C-alpha positions in Angstrom: -1.7 -30.0 10.3 1.9 -30.2 9.3 3.7 -28.0 6.7 4.4 -29.2 3.2 8.0 -28.2 2.3 9.6 -29.1 -1.1 12.9 -30.9 -0.7 14.8 -28.2 -2.6 13.5 -25.4 -0.4 16.0 -23.9 2.1 14.1 -23.1 5.4 16.2 -22.0 8.3 15.9 -23.9 11.5 15.8 -20.4 13.2 12.6 -19.5 11.3 9.2 -19.8 13.0 6.5 -21.6 11.1 2.9 -22.2 12.0 0.9 -25.1 10.4 -0.6 -25.9 7.0 1.9 -23.9 5.0 2.9 -25.0 1.5 6.5 -24.1 0.6 7.5 -24.7 -3.0 10.7 -25.5 -4.9 13.7 -23.4 -4.3 12.1 -21.2 -1.7 14.5 -19.5 0.7 13.3 -18.7 4.3 16.1 -17.0 6.3 16.7 -16.8 10.0 14.3 -14.7 12.1 11.4 -15.1 9.7 7.9 -15.8 11.1 5.3 -17.5 9.0 1.7 -18.0 10.3 -0.7 -20.7 9.1 -2.0 -21.8 5.7 0.3 -19.7 3.6 1.4 -20.7 0.1 4.9 -19.8 -1.1 5.4 -20.8 -4.7 8.8 -21.5 -6.3 11.7 -19.1 -5.9 10.2 -17.0 -3.2 12.7 -15.4 -0.8 11.8 -14.3 2.7 14.6 -12.3 4.2 15.5 -12.0 7.9 13.1 -9.8 9.9 10.0 -10.7 7.8 6.8 -11.7 9.5 3.7 -12.9 7.6 0.3 -13.8 9.0 -2.2 -16.4 7.7 -3.5 -17.4 4.3 -1.2 -15.3 2.2 -0.4 -16.4 -1.3 3.1 -15.5 -2.6 3.8 -16.2 -6.2 7.0 -17.1 -8.0 10.2 -15.1 -7.4 8.8 -12.6 -4.9 11.4 -11.1 -2.5 10.3 -9.8 0.8 12.5 -8.1 3.4 15.4 -7.0 1.2 17.7 -4.2 2.3 16.3 -0.7 1.8 17.6 1.3 -1.2 19.0 4.0 1.1 22.6 4.9 0.6 22.9 5.8 4.3 21.5 2.6 5.6 23.6 0.4 7.9 22.9 -3.2 7.1 23.3 -4.0 10.8 20.3 -1.9 11.7 17.5 -4.1 13.0 14.2 -3.7 11.0 11.7 -5.8 9.2 8.5 -6.3 7.2 5.2 -7.1 8.8 2.4 -8.6 6.7 -1.1 -9.4 7.8 -3.6 -12.0 6.4 -5.0 -13.1 3.0 -2.7 -10.9 0.9 -1.7 -11.9 -2.6 1.7 -11.1 -4.1 2.1 -11.9 -7.8 5.3 -12.7 -9.6 8.5 -10.6 -9.0 7.0 -8.3 -6.3 9.7 -6.8 -4.1 9.1 -5.4 -0.6 12.0 -3.8 1.3 12.4 -3.7 5.0 12.3 -0.5 7.0 15.3 1.9 7.1 14.6 3.0 10.6 15.8 1.1 13.7 13.3 -1.4 15.1 10.7 -0.2 12.5 8.9 -2.2 9.8 7.4 -1.9 6.4 3.8 -2.8 7.0 0.9 -4.3 5.1 -2.5 -5.1 6.4 -5.0 -7.6 5.1 -6.4 -8.7 1.7 -4.1 -6.5 -0.4 -3.4 -7.5 -4.0 -0.1 -6.6 -5.5 0.3 -7.6 -9.2 3.4 -8.5 -11.0 6.6 -6.4 -10.6 5.2 -4.1 -8.0 7.9 -2.5 -5.7 7.3 -1.3 -2.2 10.1 0.8 -0.8 11.3 0.9 2.8 9.0 2.1 5.6 5.9 2.0 3.4 2.5 1.2 5.0 -0.4 -0.3 3.1 -3.7 -0.6 5.0 -6.3 -3.1 3.8 -7.8 -4.1 0.4 -5.4 -2.1 -1.6 -4.9 -3.1 -5.2 -1.7 -2.2 -7.1 -1.4 -3.1 -10.8 1.8 -4.2 -12.6 5.1 -2.3 -12.8 4.2 0.3 -10.1 6.8 1.6 -7.7 6.2 3.3 -4.3 9.1 5.2 -2.8 10.1 5.1 0.9 7.6 6.1 3.6 4.6 6.1 1.4 1.2 5.4 3.1 -1.7 4.0 1.3 -5.1 3.9 3.0 -7.9 1.3 2.7 -9.3 0.3 -0.7 -7.1 2.6 -2.8 -6.5 1.4 -6.4 -3.2 2.2 -8.1 -3.0 1.4 -11.8 -0.1 0.0 -13.7 3.2 2.0 -14.3 2.4 4.5 -11.5 5.5 6.1 -9.8 4.9 7.4 -6.3 7.3 9.8 -4.7 8.6 9.1 -1.2 6.6 10.4 1.8 3.4 10.6 -0.2 0.0 9.8 1.4 -2.7 8.2 -0.7 -6.2 8.4 0.7 -8.8 5.7 1.0 -10.7 4.8 -2.1 -8.4 6.9 -4.2 -7.9 5.8 -7.8 -4.6 6.5 -9.6 -4.6 6.3 -13.4 -2.0 4.3 -15.4 1.6 5.8 -15.6 0.6 8.7 -13.3 3.5 10.7 -11.7 2.5 11.1 -8.0 4.6 13.7 -6.2 2.1 15.0 -3.6 -0.7 13.5 -1.5 -3.8 12.2 -3.2 -7.0 13.0 -1.3 -9.4 10.2 -0.3 -12.2 9.3 -2.8 -10.5 11.1 -5.7 -9.1 10.1 -9.1 -5.6 11.2 -10.0 -4.0 10.9 -13.5 -1.4 12.4 -15.7 2.3 13.5 -15.7 2.3 15.6 -13.7 -0.7 14.2 -11.9 -3.9 16.2 -11.4 -7.3 15.3 -9.8 -9.9 14.5 -12.4 -13.0 14.0 -10.2 -14.5 11.6 -7.7 -13.8 7.9 -7.9 -17.5 7.2 -8.4 -17.1 3.6 -9.6 -14.9 2.8 -6.6 -17.3 4.5 -4.2 -20.3 2.5 -5.6 -18.4 -0.8 -5.4 -17.5 0.1 -1.7 -21.2 0.4 -0.9 -21.6 4.2 -1.0 -25.2 5.3 -1.6 -26.4 8.1 -3.8 -26.7 10.5 -0.8 -23.1 9.6 0.2 -21.8 10.5 -3.2 -23.8 13.7 -3.3 -22.2 14.7 0.0 -18.8 14.0 -1.5 -19.6 16.1 -4.6 -20.3 19.0 -2.3 -17.0 18.4 -0.5 -15.2 18.2 -3.9 -16.6 21.5 -5.0 -15.5 23.1 -1.7 -11.9 21.8 -2.0 -11.3 22.4 -5.7 -13.8 24.8 -7.0 -13.7 27.5 -4.4 -11.4 30.5 -4.7 -11.2 31.2 -1.0 -8.2 30.4 1.2 -7.6 26.8 2.2 -8.3 27.5 5.8 -11.7 28.9 4.9 -12.5 26.0 2.7 -11.6 23.5 5.4 -13.9 25.5 7.8 -16.8 25.1 5.4 -15.9 21.4 4.8 -15.9 20.7 8.5 -19.6 21.9 8.6 -20.6 19.0 6.3 -21.9 16.2 8.6 -20.9 13.3 6.4 -18.1 11.1 7.9 -16.3 11.1 4.6 -16.1 14.9 4.6 -14.7 14.8 8.1 -12.0 12.4 6.8 -11.1 14.8 4.0 -10.6 17.6 6.6 -8.3 15.5 8.8 -6.4 14.2 5.8 -5.8 17.7 4.4 -4.8 19.0 7.8 -2.2 16.2 8.2 -0.7 16.6 4.8 2.9 17.5 4.8 3.6 17.5 1.0 0.5 19.3 -0.1 -2.0 17.5 -2.3 -2.6 17.2 -6.0 -5.2 19.7 -7.4 -7.6 19.4 -10.3 -6.8 21.0 -13.6 -7.2 24.8 -13.7 
């Protein structure tokens, strides 16, 4: 199947295109861009050099992918890029910057949904099935695990790690890591409980959620030292409790706590 390219689109002859792509009016595809199969690029989309997208992505009007990182020390000659998987949706005016590190990439997995005016800074990594609501910004080097939900207007500090199935409330100020399965809200942000709705939607059963409640109590409602709490947490057999342990142990910025 051939590609359908609007006559006003500017597609470099040095770009690499698969088949079945629909490229709309006034789209710009620069040199050294790779596009897989069956993608839809609506009017005004810009794919900058070093961008690679997989299959069946839908990119709405005026999205810009692969722009220079907002890093004052960045040398524009540094080779880097953006790598995007399959079946992602980017709504109007999303911006995704390429990596600031040599031969590295800002990375997105599969089936993520970024709503209008979302910004992903350089060297971010989104796993799969992440939803980000309008007017949210992620600083450089932010990692977001599977199935996290980030509400509108949230600002996430650079180097923050957001755990799987975490839920971030609207306009939250996120300056530290957010543990998996938790809800964070406020300015400054605090943990307000388990993301029970998200857990149920993800197929977690009553017993799974009970195990996570025990884990929550150990992490946030126990006055012992963190090392002791992690030791107790590691004794819980549930796989999600083990993920919490490894997440906390790997945290470099510390993590948001619940309200005292």
